[in-house]
C-alpha positions, -999 to +999 in steps of 0.1 A: +531-358-123+536-327-112+527-308-137+550-271-144+516-238-141+508-221-170+532-191-186+517-160-193+513-161-234+501-203-232+476-182-211+466-158-236+473-180-264+442-200-249+423-177-253+423-158-282+420-200-292+387-197-272+376-166-288+388-181-322+363-212-318+333-194-304+336-166-335+336-198-359+311-216-342+289-191-347+253-200-351+258-239-341+252-249-309+284-263-288+264-297-280+261-296-319+302-288-329+309-307-297+291-341-307+305-336-342+338-338-327+336-366-308+338-346-277+322-339-246+304-304-243+320-288-213+353-300-231+345-276-261+335-251-231+368-251-212+383-244-246+355-223-258+365-201-217+407-205-218+399-234-191+419-255-204+448-230-223+463-265-238+441-287-255+453-314-271+470-312-306+440-346-320+411-321-303+415-288-315+426-304-349+397-325-343+368-292-332+388-273-362+380-295-388+344-298-378+345-259-380+359-257-411+390-233-400+419-246-416+449-260-392+472-229-409+447-201-398+440-215-361+480-218-363+486-176-375+458-169-348+475-182-320+513-171-331+501-137-326+521-118-302+506-098-271+516-067-295+485-077-321+517-089-347+518-123-365+547-138-349+574-140-374+583-165-391+625-180-396+622-207-418+652-215-443+653-218-476+651-255-485+680-252-506+700-244-474+691-271-446+698-297-479+741-277-481+744-278-447 
């Protein structure tokens, strides 16, 4: 299976993810966080550096749990567009969806 090259947006999102994780990790060592998350320190290093720009959701959810980051906060941070503005949420009210 051939994997398509990542888009600029995916690469930027990977960089934002890495920065968020490094900030949340603060004084904890990469080894401690990786051990608590059940991943290798090398995997965490690659995610934090942006080399793995699109890690598996389960991996990110586990790391977020170890670092006490809510998935909502994580999502909002990662969906910032390139101008630095939060991405719009386009949700219809539940009544409209059900009526449609």
